[in-house]
A tleap script that builds the chain and sets N, CA, C and O, in Angstrom:
source leaprc.protein.ff14SB
mol = sequence {
  NMET SER ASP GLY ASP GLU LYS VAL ASP GLY
  PHE PHE ARG LEU GLY THR SER SER GLY ARG
  PHE ASN MET PHE ASP ARG PHE ALA SER LEU
  GLY VAL LYS TRP THR GLY ALA VAL ASN GLY
  ARG PRO GLU ASP GLU PHE GLY LEU ALA VAL
  VAL THR ALA SER THR SER PRO ASP TYR ARG
  ARG SER SER ALA ALA GLN ARG THR GLU SER
  VAL ALA GLU ILE THR TYR ARG ALA PRO LEU
  SER PRO TRP LEU THR VAL GLN PRO ASN LEU
  GLN TYR VAL HIE ASN PRO GLY ALA ASP PRO
  THR ILE ARG ASP ALA TRP VAL VAL GLY LEU
  ARG PHE ALA ILE GLY SER ARG LEU ILE CASP
}
set mol.1.N position { -42.538 54.028 29.408 }
set mol.1.CA position { -42.564 54.360 30.823 }
set mol.1.C position { -43.840 55.126 31.109 }
set mol.1.O position { -44.247 55.962 30.302 }
set mol.2.N position { -44.481 54.864 32.237 }
set mol.2.CA position { -45.700 55.572 32.613 }
set mol.2.C position { -45.716 55.746 34.120 }
set mol.2.O position { -45.303 54.854 34.861 }
set mol.3.N position { -46.198 56.911 34.576 }
set mol.3.CA position { -46.275 57.197 36.002 }
set mol.3.C position { -47.557 57.985 36.258 }
set mol.3.O position { -47.575 59.208 36.121 }
set mol.4.N position { -48.648 57.270 36.635 }
set mol.4.CA position { -49.916 57.954 36.830 }
set mol.4.C position { -50.439 58.477 35.513 }
set mol.4.O position { -50.662 57.713 34.574 }
set mol.5.N position { -50.636 59.793 35.447 }
set mol.5.CA position { -51.124 60.418 34.223 }
set mol.5.C position { -50.004 60.729 33.238 }
set mol.5.O position { -50.275 61.129 32.106 }
set mol.6.N position { -48.758 60.552 33.646 }
set mol.6.CA position { -47.635 60.839 32.761 }
set mol.6.C position { -47.229 59.589 31.992 }
set mol.6.O position { -47.317 58.467 32.492 }
set mol.7.N position { -46.779 59.820 30.754 }
set mol.7.CA position { -46.358 58.707 29.916 }
set mol.7.C position { -45.247 59.196 28.993 }
set mol.7.O position { -45.327 60.299 28.453 }
set mol.8.N position { -44.214 58.378 28.811 }
set mol.8.CA position { -43.118 58.710 27.918 }
set mol.8.C position { -43.032 57.620 26.845 }
set mol.8.O position { -42.940 56.432 27.153 }
set mol.9.N position { -43.065 58.049 25.585 }
set mol.9.CA position { -42.937 57.140 24.446 }
set mol.9.C position { -41.732 57.564 23.621 }
set mol.9.O position { -41.391 58.746 23.571 }
set mol.10.N position { -41.096 56.608 22.981 }
set mol.10.CA position { -39.965 56.924 22.130 }
set mol.10.C position { -40.053 56.192 20.809 }
set mol.10.O position { -40.824 55.244 20.657 }
set mol.11.N position { -39.252 56.643 19.851 }
set mol.11.CA position { -39.212 55.956 18.567 }
set mol.11.C position { -37.805 56.049 17.985 }
set mol.11.O position { -37.007 56.908 18.361 }
set mol.12.N position { -37.531 55.144 17.064 }
set mol.12.CA position { -36.288 55.114 16.309 }
set mol.12.C position { -36.630 54.579 14.922 }
set mol.12.O position { -37.301 53.554 14.804 }
set mol.13.N position { -36.178 55.258 13.880 }
set mol.13.CA position { -36.446 54.813 12.508 }
set mol.13.C position { -35.173 54.855 11.675 }
set mol.13.O position { -34.323 55.727 11.854 }
set mol.14.N position { -35.061 53.911 10.774 }
set mol.14.CA position { -34.006 53.894 9.767 }
set mol.14.C position { -34.686 53.755 8.414 }
set mol.14.O position { -35.701 53.070 8.290 }
set mol.15.N position { -34.130 54.399 7.410 }
set mol.15.CA position { -34.713 54.283 6.078 }
set mol.15.C position { -33.645 54.307 5.017 }
set mol.15.O position { -32.534 54.791 5.229 }
set mol.16.N position { -34.010 53.769 3.863 }
set mol.16.CA position { -33.101 53.767 2.731 }
set mol.16.C position { -33.911 53.892 1.444 }
set mol.16.O position { -35.083 53.518 1.395 }
set mol.17.N position { -33.277 54.418 0.417 }
set mol.17.CA position { -33.904 54.518 -0.900 }
set mol.17.C position { -32.804 54.471 -1.951 }
set mol.17.O position { -31.619 54.514 -1.621 }
set mol.18.N position { -33.189 54.385 -3.185 }
set mol.18.CA position { -32.218 54.308 -4.265 }
set mol.18.C position { -31.505 55.642 -4.453 }
set mol.18.O position { -32.147 56.668 -4.680 }
set mol.19.N position { -30.196 55.628 -4.359 }
set mol.19.CA position { -29.405 56.828 -4.584 }
set mol.19.C position { -29.336 57.231 -6.050 }
set mol.19.O position { -28.898 58.336 -6.371 }
set mol.20.N position { -29.765 56.347 -6.938 }
set mol.20.CA position { -29.791 56.686 -8.366 }
set mol.20.C position { -30.895 57.698 -8.674 }
set mol.20.O position { -30.797 58.441 -9.650 }
set mol.21.N position { -31.939 57.730 -7.851 }
set mol.21.CA position { -33.099 58.572 -8.150 }
set mol.21.C position { -33.370 59.630 -7.091 }
set mol.21.O position { -34.165 60.540 -7.327 }
set mol.22.N position { -32.732 59.535 -5.931 }
set mol.22.CA position { -33.033 60.411 -4.806 }
set mol.22.C position { -31.793 61.142 -4.316 }
set mol.22.O position { -30.685 60.606 -4.340 }
set mol.23.N position { -31.998 62.360 -3.878 }
set mol.23.CA position { -30.904 63.140 -3.299 }
set mol.23.C position { -30.383 62.460 -2.034 }
set mol.23.O position { -29.173 62.322 -1.851 }
set mol.24.N position { -31.288 62.043 -1.176 }
set mol.24.CA position { -30.922 61.363 0.068 }
set mol.24.C position { -31.185 59.874 -0.104 }
set mol.24.O position { -32.244 59.474 -0.586 }
set mol.25.N position { -30.216 59.058 0.292 }
set mol.25.CA position { -30.410 57.613 0.150 }
set mol.25.C position { -30.515 56.870 1.482 }
set mol.25.O position { -30.834 55.681 1.506 }
set mol.26.N position { -30.248 57.569 2.592 }
set mol.26.CA position { -30.376 56.942 3.919 }
set mol.26.C position { -30.789 57.999 4.932 }
set mol.26.O position { -30.476 59.179 4.774 }
set mol.27.N position { -31.496 57.565 5.977 }
set mol.27.CA position { -31.810 58.477 7.074 }
set mol.27.C position { -31.985 57.685 8.363 }
set mol.27.O position { -32.267 56.487 8.355 }
set mol.28.N position { -31.808 58.392 9.458 }
set mol.28.CA position { -32.044 57.828 10.785 }
set mol.28.C position { -32.699 58.920 11.625 }
set mol.28.O position { -32.322 60.089 11.552 }
set mol.29.N position { -33.681 58.518 12.418 }
set mol.29.CA position { -34.327 59.492 13.305 }
set mol.29.C position { -34.652 58.819 14.626 }
set mol.29.O position { -34.833 57.604 14.708 }
set mol.30.N position { -34.720 59.650 15.654 }
set mol.30.CA position { -35.146 59.165 16.958 }
set mol.30.C position { -35.797 60.319 17.707 }
set mol.30.O position { -35.508 61.491 17.465 }
set mol.31.N position { -36.676 59.952 18.614 }
set mol.31.CA position { -37.366 60.985 19.360 }
set mol.31.C position { -38.045 60.431 20.597 }
set mol.31.O position { -38.099 59.223 20.828 }
set mol.32.N position { -38.559 61.359 21.379 }
set mol.32.CA position { -39.260 61.017 22.610 }
set mol.32.C position { -40.436 61.975 22.769 }
set mol.32.O position { -40.346 63.149 22.409 }
set mol.33.N position { -41.546 61.458 23.315 }
set mol.33.CA position { -42.743 62.251 23.555 }
set mol.33.C position { -43.192 62.035 24.999 }
set mol.33.O position { -43.320 60.899 25.454 }
set mol.34.N position { -43.427 63.121 25.706 }
set mol.34.CA position { -43.833 63.085 27.117 }
set mol.34.C position { -45.265 63.601 27.195 }
set mol.34.O position { -45.517 64.778 26.939 }
set mol.35.N position { -46.191 62.734 27.543 }
set mol.35.CA position { -47.604 63.090 27.671 }
set mol.35.C position { -47.923 63.329 29.141 }
set mol.35.O position { -47.497 62.562 30.004 }
set mol.36.N position { -48.673 64.393 29.427 }
set mol.36.CA position { -49.065 64.703 30.799 }
set mol.36.C position { -47.983 65.385 31.609 }
set mol.36.O position { -47.977 65.289 32.836 }
set mol.37.N position { -47.070 66.071 30.949 }
set mol.37.CA position { -45.954 66.721 31.643 }
set mol.37.C position { -46.397 67.926 32.463 }
set mol.37.O position { -45.732 68.300 33.429 }
set mol.38.N position { -47.520 68.536 32.080 }
set mol.38.CA position { -48.006 69.734 32.760 }
set mol.38.C position { -49.199 69.362 33.638 }
set mol.38.O position { -50.162 68.759 33.162 }
set mol.39.N position { -49.132 69.723 34.918 }
set mol.39.CA position { -50.238 69.430 35.835 }
set mol.39.C position { -51.539 70.017 35.312 }
set mol.39.O position { -51.577 71.165 34.868 }
set mol.40.N position { -52.603 69.225 35.367 }
set mol.40.CA position { -53.912 69.679 34.918 }
set mol.40.C position { -54.098 69.608 33.413 }
set mol.40.O position { -55.164 69.974 32.918 }
set mol.41.N position { -53.097 69.150 32.664 }
set mol.41.CA position { -53.181 69.049 31.195 }
set mol.41.C position { -52.741 67.636 30.783 }
set mol.41.O position { -51.691 67.478 30.160 }
set mol.42.N position { -53.533 66.611 31.125 }
set mol.42.CA position { -53.095 65.231 30.914 }
set mol.42.C position { -52.951 64.813 29.453 }
set mol.42.O position { -52.285 63.816 29.173 }
set mol.43.N position { -53.555 65.543 28.511 }
set mol.43.CA position { -53.458 65.161 27.100 }
set mol.43.C position { -52.377 65.932 26.344 }
set mol.43.O position { -52.095 65.609 25.190 }
set mol.44.N position { -51.767 66.937 26.962 }
set mol.44.CA position { -50.708 67.705 26.294 }
set mol.44.C position { -49.478 66.824 26.091 }
set mol.44.O position { -49.197 65.935 26.894 }
set mol.45.N position { -48.750 67.087 25.005 }
set mol.45.CA position { -47.570 66.300 24.671 }
set mol.45.C position { -46.389 67.219 24.384 }
set mol.45.O position { -46.510 68.199 23.649 }
set mol.46.N position { -45.259 66.891 24.969 }
set mol.46.CA position { -44.001 67.604 24.745 }
set mol.46.C position { -43.082 66.636 24.012 }
set mol.46.O position { -42.914 65.499 24.453 }
set mol.47.N position { -42.485 67.061 22.904 }
set mol.47.CA position { -41.664 66.142 22.132 }
set mol.47.C position { -40.325 66.712 21.714 }
set mol.47.O position { -40.183 67.916 21.503 }
set mol.48.N position { -39.351 65.833 21.599 }
set mol.48.CA position { -38.013 66.135 21.085 }
set mol.48.C position { -37.671 65.080 20.035 }
set mol.48.O position { -37.961 63.898 20.219 }
set mol.49.N position { -37.055 65.509 18.935 }
set mol.49.CA position { -36.662 64.551 17.906 }
set mol.49.C position { -35.444 65.070 17.157 }
set mol.49.O position { -35.203 66.275 17.093 }
set mol.50.N position { -34.682 64.143 16.596 }
set mol.50.CA position { -33.562 64.474 15.717 }
set mol.50.C position { -33.600 63.528 14.521 }
set mol.50.O position { -34.012 62.374 14.637 }
set mol.51.N position { -33.163 64.038 13.371 }
set mol.51.CA position { -33.088 63.235 12.153 }
set mol.51.C position { -31.845 63.651 11.375 }
set mol.51.O position { -31.476 64.825 11.344 }
set mol.52.N position { -31.213 62.673 10.756 }
set mol.52.CA position { -30.082 62.926 9.862 }
set mol.52.C position { -30.332 62.154 8.576 }
set mol.52.O position { -30.633 60.960 8.597 }
set mol.53.N position { -30.201 62.863 7.448 }
set mol.53.CA position { -30.343 62.244 6.133 }
set mol.53.C position { -29.012 62.341 5.407 }
set mol.53.O position { -28.350 63.378 5.445 }
set mol.54.N position { -28.624 61.263 4.750 }
set mol.54.CA position { -27.340 61.217 4.027 }
set mol.54.C position { -27.578 61.338 2.534 }
set mol.54.O position { -28.447 60.668 1.976 }
set mol.55.N position { -26.802 62.194 1.894 }
set mol.55.CA position { -26.896 62.323 0.447 }
set mol.55.C position { -26.276 61.105 -0.222 }
set mol.55.O position { -25.340 60.497 0.299 }
set mol.56.N position { -26.810 60.766 -1.373 }
set mol.56.CA position { -26.297 59.601 -2.095 }
set mol.56.C position { -24.969 59.941 -2.778 }
set mol.56.O position { -24.736 61.095 -3.138 }
set mol.57.N position { -24.112 58.956 -2.955 }
set mol.57.CA position { -22.850 59.201 -3.657 }
set mol.57.C position { -23.073 59.773 -5.065 }
set mol.57.O position { -22.321 60.641 -5.507 }
set mol.58.N position { -24.106 59.286 -5.768 }
set mol.58.CA position { -24.396 59.808 -7.113 }
set mol.58.C position { -24.727 61.293 -7.050 }
set mol.58.O position { -24.284 62.068 -7.898 }
set mol.59.N position { -25.500 61.687 -6.054 }
set mol.59.CA position { -25.870 63.095 -5.924 }
set mol.59.C position { -24.646 63.958 -5.591 }
set mol.59.O position { -24.473 65.045 -6.141 }
set mol.60.N position { -23.804 63.458 -4.685 }
set mol.60.CA position { -22.590 64.210 -4.330 }
set mol.60.C position { -21.657 64.373 -5.521 }
set mol.60.O position { -21.027 65.420 -5.673 }
set mol.61.N position { -21.559 63.344 -6.373 }
set mol.61.CA position { -20.705 63.434 -7.559 }
set mol.61.C position { -21.219 64.484 -8.546 }
set mol.61.O position { -20.430 65.107 -9.257 }
set mol.62.N position { -22.530 64.679 -8.589 }
set mol.62.CA position { -23.106 65.603 -9.569 }
set mol.62.C position { -23.308 67.014 -9.015 }
set mol.62.O position { -23.775 67.900 -9.730 }
set mol.63.N position { -22.958 67.222 -7.747 }
set mol.63.CA position { -23.142 68.541 -7.128 }
set mol.63.C position { -22.043 68.759 -6.093 }
set mol.63.O position { -21.177 67.908 -5.886 }
set mol.64.N position { -22.102 69.898 -5.465 }
set mol.64.CA position { -21.138 70.196 -4.396 }
set mol.64.C position { -21.734 69.880 -3.021 }
set mol.64.O position { -21.319 70.455 -2.015 }
set mol.65.N position { -22.699 68.976 -2.983 }
set mol.65.CA position { -23.416 68.674 -1.741 }
set mol.65.C position { -22.499 68.076 -0.681 }
set mol.65.O position { -21.534 67.370 -0.974 }
set mol.66.N position { -22.846 68.394 0.569 }
set mol.66.CA position { -22.179 67.758 1.694 }
set mol.66.C position { -22.849 66.421 1.969 }
set mol.66.O position { -23.841 66.073 1.328 }
set mol.67.N position { -22.303 65.669 2.926 }
set mol.67.CA position { -22.801 64.309 3.178 }
set mol.67.C position { -24.165 64.244 3.852 }
set mol.67.O position { -24.924 63.306 3.605 }
set mol.68.N position { -24.499 65.232 4.708 }
set mol.68.CA position { -25.733 65.094 5.481 }
set mol.68.C position { -26.481 66.412 5.648 }
set mol.68.O position { -25.923 67.499 5.497 }
set mol.69.N position { -27.746 66.273 5.960 }
set mol.69.CA position { -28.583 67.346 6.491 }
set mol.69.C position { -29.158 66.795 7.793 }
set mol.69.O position { -29.615 65.653 7.833 }
set mol.70.N position { -29.137 67.597 8.854 }
set mol.70.CA position { -29.658 67.143 10.151 }
set mol.70.C position { -30.619 68.171 10.707 }
set mol.70.O position { -30.459 69.372 10.491 }
set mol.71.N position { -31.626 67.683 11.431 }
set mol.71.CA position { -32.636 68.556 12.025 }
set mol.71.C position { -32.892 68.111 13.458 }
set mol.71.O position { -33.025 66.918 13.732 }
set mol.72.N position { -32.961 69.080 14.370 }
set mol.72.CA position { -33.387 68.834 15.752 }
set mol.72.C position { -34.679 69.621 15.954 }
set mol.72.O position { -34.775 70.776 15.541 }
set mol.73.N position { -35.666 69.001 16.583 }
set mol.73.CA position { -36.977 69.626 16.741 }
set mol.73.C position { -37.474 69.497 18.172 }
set mol.73.O position { -37.266 68.481 18.836 }
set mol.74.N position { -38.135 70.549 18.628 }
set mol.74.CA position { -38.841 70.546 19.900 }
set mol.74.C position { -40.273 70.996 19.599 }
set mol.74.O position { -40.480 71.944 18.840 }
set mol.75.N position { -41.248 70.325 20.186 }
set mol.75.CA position { -42.643 70.639 19.896 }
set mol.75.C position { -43.510 70.445 21.140 }
set mol.75.O position { -43.135 69.738 22.076 }
set mol.76.N position { -44.669 71.085 21.126 }
set mol.76.CA position { -45.628 70.949 22.226 }
set mol.76.C position { -47.021 70.897 21.607 }
set mol.76.O position { -47.415 71.821 20.896 }
set mol.77.N position { -47.765 69.835 21.867 }
set mol.77.CA position { -49.116 69.656 21.312 }
set mol.77.C position { -50.128 69.815 22.433 }
set mol.77.O position { -50.053 69.132 23.454 }
set mol.78.N position { -51.080 70.728 22.232 }
set mol.78.CA position { -52.068 71.013 23.275 }
set mol.78.C position { -53.485 70.987 22.709 }
set mol.78.O position { -53.841 71.854 21.911 }
set mol.79.N position { -54.305 70.003 23.108 }
set mol.79.CA position { -55.713 70.040 22.735 }
set mol.79.C position { -56.402 71.169 23.514 }
set mol.79.O position { -56.397 71.176 24.745 }
set mol.80.N position { -56.987 72.107 22.792 }
set mol.80.CA position { -57.650 73.235 23.445 }
set mol.80.C position { -59.137 72.987 23.645 }
set mol.80.O position { -59.754 73.594 24.520 }
set mol.81.N position { -59.717 72.104 22.846 }
set mol.81.CA position { -61.122 71.716 22.969 }
set mol.81.C position { -61.260 70.346 22.313 }
set mol.81.O position { -60.288 69.839 21.752 }
set mol.82.N position { -62.441 69.735 22.368 }
set mol.82.CA position { -62.592 68.433 21.704 }
set mol.82.C position { -62.366 68.499 20.186 }
set mol.82.O position { -62.134 67.465 19.559 }
set mol.83.N position { -62.428 69.679 19.595 }
set mol.83.CA position { -62.292 69.801 18.151 }
set mol.83.C position { -61.081 70.630 17.689 }
set mol.83.O position { -60.844 70.740 16.486 }
set mol.84.N position { -60.313 71.216 18.624 }
set mol.84.CA position { -59.191 72.080 18.242 }
set mol.84.C position { -57.925 71.721 19.015 }
set mol.84.O position { -57.924 71.642 20.244 }
set mol.85.N position { -56.841 71.504 18.256 }
set mol.85.CA position { -55.521 71.248 18.830 }
set mol.85.C position { -54.530 72.225 18.208 }
set mol.85.O position { -54.594 72.502 17.010 }
set mol.86.N position { -53.615 72.747 19.022 }
set mol.86.CA position { -52.568 73.638 18.531 }
set mol.86.C position { -51.219 72.999 18.859 }
set mol.86.O position { -51.045 72.398 19.919 }
set mol.87.N position { -50.260 73.140 17.925 }
set mol.87.CA position { -48.947 72.519 18.114 }
set mol.87.C position { -47.841 73.410 17.554 }
set mol.87.O position { -47.540 73.349 16.362 }
set mol.88.N position { -47.234 74.238 18.408 }
set mol.88.CA position { -46.060 74.995 17.947 }
set mol.88.C position { -44.829 74.085 17.933 }
set mol.88.O position { -44.743 73.123 18.696 }
set mol.89.N position { -43.873 74.411 17.047 }
set mol.89.CA position { -42.616 73.672 17.073 }
set mol.89.C position { -41.473 74.581 16.636 }
set mol.89.O position { -41.667 75.587 15.954 }
set mol.90.N position { -40.282 74.188 17.052 }
set mol.90.CA position { -39.061 74.912 16.727 }
set mol.90.C position { -38.050 73.891 16.222 }
set mol.90.O position { -37.814 72.866 16.861 }
set mol.91.N position { -37.453 74.184 15.058 }
set mol.91.CA position { -36.485 73.267 14.462 }
set mol.91.C position { -35.175 74.001 14.191 }
set mol.91.O position { -35.167 75.176 13.823 }
set mol.92.N position { -34.079 73.291 14.378 }
set mol.92.CA position { -32.767 73.786 13.981 }
set mol.92.C position { -32.286 72.874 12.856 }
set mol.92.O position { -32.170 71.664 13.048 }
set mol.93.N position { -32.004 73.444 11.686 }
set mol.93.CA position { -31.590 72.674 10.521 }
set mol.93.C position { -30.101 72.924 10.263 }
set mol.93.O position { -29.682 74.051 10.001 }
set mol.94.N position { -29.318 71.854 10.344 }
set mol.94.CA position { -27.878 71.917 10.073 }
set mol.94.C position { -27.642 71.415 8.654 }
set mol.94.O position { -28.070 70.315 8.305 }
set mol.95.N position { -26.969 72.208 7.840 }
set mol.95.CA position { -26.709 71.895 6.430 }
set mol.95.C position { -27.996 71.763 5.625 }
set mol.95.O position { -28.230 70.709 5.035 }
set mol.96.N position { -28.837 72.793 5.578 }
set mol.96.CA position { -30.095 72.687 4.809 }
set mol.96.C position { -29.823 72.254 3.371 }
set mol.96.O position { -28.998 72.849 2.678 }
set mol.97.N position { -30.518 71.225 2.938 }
set mol.97.CA position { -30.332 70.715 1.583 }
set mol.97.C position { -28.956 70.151 1.323 }
set mol.97.O position { -28.602 69.890 0.173 }
set mol.98.N position { -28.167 69.956 2.377 }
set mol.98.CA position { -26.765 69.504 2.260 }
set mol.98.C position { -25.964 70.434 1.353 }
set mol.98.O position { -24.963 70.033 0.759 }
set mol.99.N position { -26.420 71.678 1.259 }
set mol.99.CA position { -25.800 72.679 0.393 }
set mol.99.C position { -24.827 73.526 1.225 }
set mol.99.O position { -25.256 74.220 2.146 }
set mol.100.N position { -23.539 73.479 0.918 }
set mol.100.CA position { -22.562 74.219 1.728 }
set mol.100.C position { -22.695 75.738 1.609 }
set mol.100.O position { -22.109 76.470 2.406 }
set mol.101.N position { -23.454 76.218 0.628 }
set mol.101.CA position { -23.623 77.665 0.469 }
set mol.101.C position { -24.782 78.224 1.289 }
set mol.101.O position { -24.965 79.439 1.359 }
set mol.102.N position { -25.564 77.338 1.909 }
set mol.102.CA position { -26.717 77.780 2.708 }
set mol.102.C position { -26.374 77.645 4.189 }
set mol.102.O position { -25.939 76.587 4.642 }
set mol.103.N position { -26.577 78.735 4.939 }
set mol.103.CA position { -26.290 78.712 6.380 }
set mol.103.C position { -27.326 77.877 7.125 }
set mol.103.O position { -28.451 77.693 6.661 }
set mol.104.N position { -26.922 77.377 8.290 }
set mol.104.CA position { -27.855 76.672 9.161 }
set mol.104.C position { -29.054 77.574 9.434 }
set mol.104.O position { -28.940 78.799 9.375 }
set mol.105.N position { -30.202 76.971 9.732 }
set mol.105.CA position { -31.431 77.756 9.842 }
set mol.105.C position { -32.262 77.331 11.042 }
set mol.105.O position { -32.236 76.175 11.464 }
set mol.106.N position { -32.998 78.293 11.580 }
set mol.106.CA position { -34.029 78.058 12.585 }
set mol.106.C position { -35.372 78.135 11.872 }
set mol.106.O position { -35.594 79.034 11.061 }
set mol.107.N position { -36.260 77.205 12.166 }
set mol.107.CA position { -37.591 77.183 11.561 }
set mol.107.C position { -38.609 77.158 12.692 }
set mol.107.O position { -38.524 76.331 13.600 }
set mol.108.N position { -39.572 78.074 12.629 }
set mol.108.CA position { -40.648 78.133 13.618 }
set mol.108.C position { -41.939 77.746 12.912 }
set mol.108.O position { -42.250 78.262 11.838 }
set mol.109.N position { -42.681 76.843 13.518 }
set mol.109.CA position { -43.935 76.404 12.915 }
set mol.109.C position { -45.075 76.410 13.914 }
set mol.109.O position { -44.860 76.365 15.125 }
set mol.110.N position { -46.283 76.466 13.394 }
set mol.110.CA position { -47.481 76.406 14.220 }
set mol.110.C position { -48.540 75.640 13.449 }
set mol.110.O position { -48.961 76.068 12.374 }
set mol.111.N position { -48.973 74.510 13.993 }
set mol.111.CA position { -49.960 73.656 13.354 }
set mol.111.C position { -51.267 73.713 14.143 }
set mol.111.O position { -51.274 73.655 15.373 }
set mol.112.N position { -52.361 73.826 13.413 }
set mol.112.CA position { -53.689 73.734 14.010 }
set mol.112.C position { -54.374 72.505 13.440 }
set mol.112.O position { -54.285 72.250 12.239 }
set mol.113.N position { -55.051 71.744 14.278 }
set mol.113.CA position { -55.851 70.613 13.816 }
set mol.113.C position { -57.284 70.854 14.255 }
set mol.113.O position { -57.564 71.065 15.435 }
set mol.114.N position { -58.175 70.818 13.293 }
set mol.114.CA position { -59.605 71.002 13.558 }
set mol.114.C position { -60.288 69.711 13.132 }
set mol.114.O position { -60.104 69.240 12.010 }
set mol.115.N position { -61.068 69.154 14.024 }
set mol.115.CA position { -61.717 67.895 13.709 }
set mol.115.C position { -63.117 67.815 14.274 }
set mol.115.O position { -63.478 68.510 15.224 }
set mol.116.N position { -63.883 66.949 13.661 }
set mol.116.CA position { -65.248 66.704 14.099 }
set mol.116.C position { -65.567 65.241 13.881 }
set mol.116.O position { -65.169 64.650 12.877 }
set mol.117.N position { -66.266 64.675 14.799 }
set mol.117.CA position { -66.670 63.277 14.671 }
set mol.117.C position { -67.988 63.236 13.919 }
set mol.117.O position { -68.987 63.778 14.393 }
set mol.118.N position { -68.007 62.604 12.756 }
set mol.118.CA position { -69.211 62.574 11.940 }
set mol.118.C position { -70.176 61.465 12.348 }
set mol.118.O position { -71.392 61.606 12.222 }
set mol.119.N position { -69.616 60.359 12.839 }
set mol.119.CA position { -70.449 59.215 13.216 }
set mol.119.C position { -70.019 58.745 14.599 }
set mol.119.O position { -68.827 58.615 14.878 }
set mol.120.N position { -70.985 58.497 15.448 }
set mol.120.CA position { -70.685 57.938 16.777 }
set mol.120.C position { -70.755 56.446 16.778 }
set mol.120.O position { -70.530 55.819 17.813 }
savepdb mol mol.pdb
quit
């Protein structure tokens, strides 16, 4: 969807791996990104995403793990100059590590991207 300088993009992913070798054998994620949500900041991006990963039966048999770990994330990406971008994010993690002894957690992050064009 696009409206003038605003644009909304979404994604959906499914994945699988061998449960014989991996703690998680399946995952699903989906999200949405809104570009140009703030007047005068057409390159800024606001995003929401969720992901759920399922522990493999082999892993659950060998541990006290629960079936899933899930994460919800909110983020905002803002280019501050042609060479500097800042992106804070906030995540809520339900069942970290699928370990029933670990409480749900809030994670705060801040990413900086510094870039330069070497060749025109």
